[in-house]
N, C-alpha and C positions, 0 to 999 in steps of 0.2 A: 357349539350347542349351549343353549342357555337354560339353566334350571336352578332350583333352590339348593341343589347339592353343591354348586360351585360359586354362586353369588348370593348376596342378600340385599334387599331393599333397592334393587336396580342400580346400585352404585358401580357395578362392574368390578368390584374388588372382593375377593374371597375373604372370609372372616379371619383366617390365619394371617393374611397379609395386612389386613387392617389393624389387627391387634399388635402385630410387629411394629407398625408405624406408631401406634399409640404408645407403646412401651418405649420406643426410641425417643419420642417427644418428651415423655415423662422423665427419662434419664437426663435429657438435656436441660429441662426446666425445673425438675424437682417435683412438679405437680401439673395436673391437667384438669380442665373443667369439661363437663358434659356439653355445654352449649358451644364452646369453642371447637371441640372435636367434631360435633355434629355438623357445624358449618364448614369446617375444613375438609371433612371427608364426604360431605353431601349425603348424609344418612340421617335417619330419625334419631332423636335423643334417646328413645327407648333402646335402639340398637346399641348405641354407645354405652348405655347403662349395663346392658347385657355383656358387652365386651369388657367393661371395667370389672364387673363381677367375676367374669372368667379369669381375668388376669390376677384378681385378688385370690381366687381359689388356687391359682398356680404359685402363689407366694411372691409375685413380682410387684404388686401394688397393694396399697392399703386404701380402702374406700374412705372418702371424706364427704362432707356435705357439698353436693354439687359437682363431685369429681373424684379424684384419687391422688395420692401422693406415692412417691417411690418408697418401697420397703427396703430399708438398709439393714444389712446383716450386722448384728451386734458384735462387738469385740470385747475380749476379756479386759478388765480393768488392771492397770499395772499395780505392783505392790505399793502400799500406802506411803512408805518412806520415800519412794521415788517421786511422788506427786504432791506431798504435803506443802512444799515451799514453791510449787510451780504456779504460774498464772496469778500471782499475788495482786497485781494491778486489777485484773478482772474481778477477783474475789473482793477487793475493796469496793468496787462499783456495786457488786451484788449486796454486800453488807450495808452500804449506804441506802440502797433502795429498800432493803428489808427493815432498816431502822425506822423508816417512815411508817411502817405498819405495826410497830411496837405499841401496845396499849399503854395508857397512863396508869392503869391499875389492873389487878387481876392476877391469875396464876399462869405462868408461862414455862414451857419446857424448852430448853435449848440443849441439843446434843453436842458431842465432841466433834471438833473439826477445825481446820484452819479458817474456813469462811465464817463459821459461827463464832469463832474467837474474834474475828474482825467485827462481827455484829456487836458483841458485848462491849467492845471498845467505844462504841457509839452511844451507849446508854447515857441519858442525861438525868439531871436532878428531878425533873418532872415525872420520870418513870417510877412510880410508887408500886412496884410489882414484886411478886414472889416468884423466884426462879428455881426450878429444879433442873439438874444437869447430871450427866454421867461423866463429865470432864473435870478431873481435879484441877487442871490448868485454868479452866474457866471459873471454877468455884473459888480458887485462890485469888484470882484477879478481882472478882466481884466483892469478896469480903474485905479485901485490902484497899479497894478504890471507890466503892459505892456504898450506899446505905440500904440496898435491897436485901430482902431476906433470901437466903440460899439453902437449898436442900441438895446434898450430894448423894446420888444413887450408889449404894454400896455393891461390891461384887469383885470379881477377879479382874486384875488389870490386864489389858490387852497391850502387849509391848509395842507393836507397830504403831497403833493409833493413839496411845496414851489415854485410854478411856477405860472405865469400868464396864463390865458386861451386864450390870444390874442384877446379877444372880442372887445377891444377898438382900435385894429389895423387892423380891417377887410378891410377898404378902402385901407390902405397902402399895405396890403398883396396882394390885387388884382393887384398891379402895380410892385411888387418886384419879382426878380428872383435871384437865387444863382448859383454860379459855383459848389458848393458842399455842401451837408447837412450831418452833423453827427447827427444821431438821436439815442438817447438811448431808447431802446424798453422796454416797461413794460412787454410784453409777445408776443410770436409768436408761431403759431401752423399751421400745414398744412391745416387743415379743417377750422379753425376759422380765419386764416390770422393774420395780425398784429393788436393788440388791445391795448387799453389804459384804464386807470382807470377813465377817465373823458370824457364825451361826447364832450365838447367844445375843450378840448385839443386834442382829436382825430381828430377833424375837422381841427385844426391848423396844426397838423403833416401831415395830408393827403394833404393839400394844399401845404405845404412846399416841400413835396416829389415830387409832380407833377410839381412844378415850379423850380426844381433843375436839373442841367445837370447830376449830379451824386449823388446818395444817398447811404450813408454808415450807416448801422445799427450796433449798439453796444449792445451786449446782452450776459451776462454770461449764462452758460449752464443750470442753474437752471430755467431760464425763457423759455427755449425751451419746446414745448409741453404743454404750458399753454395759457390761454386766460383771458382777462379782460372784463369789462362790455361794452366797446364802441369800435366799429370796426374802425380802421384806413384805412385798405384796404387789398388787397391780398398780399401775400409774394413777388410777382414779382414787387412790387413798389421799392424794394431794388435792387441795383446793386451789392452791397457787404454786407455781414454780417460778422462781426468779433466777434468770441466767444472764449471760452477757451477749453482746451483739455479734458474737461468732457463731451463734446457734443457726442452723440451717432452717430456712422458712418451711421446708417440707416436714421437718421434725416438729417444729412449733405447731403447724397445722394438725399433725397427727395427734399431738397431745390435746389440743383444744377440742378436737372431735370427741375425745374421751372425757370431756368435761373439766379439763384442767386449764385454769387461767394462766397464761404465760406472760410474765413481765420481763422485758429485755432491759437490763440495766445499762445505761449509757455513761460515758466518762463524766458528764456533768453532774451525775448523781453523787459522785464522790465528794467528801468533805476533807478539809485539811486538818493537820495536827492530830492524827489518829494513831500514829505509831506504826504505819504500814511498813512492811518490808518489801522493797522492790526486787 
């Protein structure tokens, strides 16, 4: 017996079976497009859009322009001391790509982190900028090795990440704005957003992002699809995310759908004599 209760659009395939196939293809490829699915399954594109919307409501896919990407479950981020010295080669690529976006003048915020530390190693004499940071390590390097003006955000030291939480600079933060902020991310996930390991540090990063004309996130691919204990905000707080070539295409597409420009740093972006630790 043929009826709309069992088939749709004359394809002879019930909706549940068609969606199962769509999901299987998405798992294999990371993403699917409306036009390709319509051709492969011999149904109208509107039917495919309806299927993708249904799979998105079930939490299996994330809709993107012209199709959908696989929704990956976020994982907790490991303790910071365990990851501080990991992926240093990739972090050097990311830092070199970020250095190309440093302005030659203006006010810049750079937060604490092993990738952002790699960034300040790449400052050149032509960078006549003022830098604010919550990293004593970064501040000491800058005043000892460069001519840039440096403001250190005061607050309680966070032992694991060697940064201040900015709690003693709250009044100043209410009055400060930056041309550009380079923020090393602890973790980023489509569902959980941008997260940090510390509640007060998350509040500091959130305010800096909101008070900066441009926000550039630095994050090696091991931190994509993970989340920490304290939420900074949604992923669209970022204008640009710089990561490495280990990032999954489906994750990149999901970020771009949300308005984040993703730059994938390649090995050739790296420069020599920067004091990297392999």
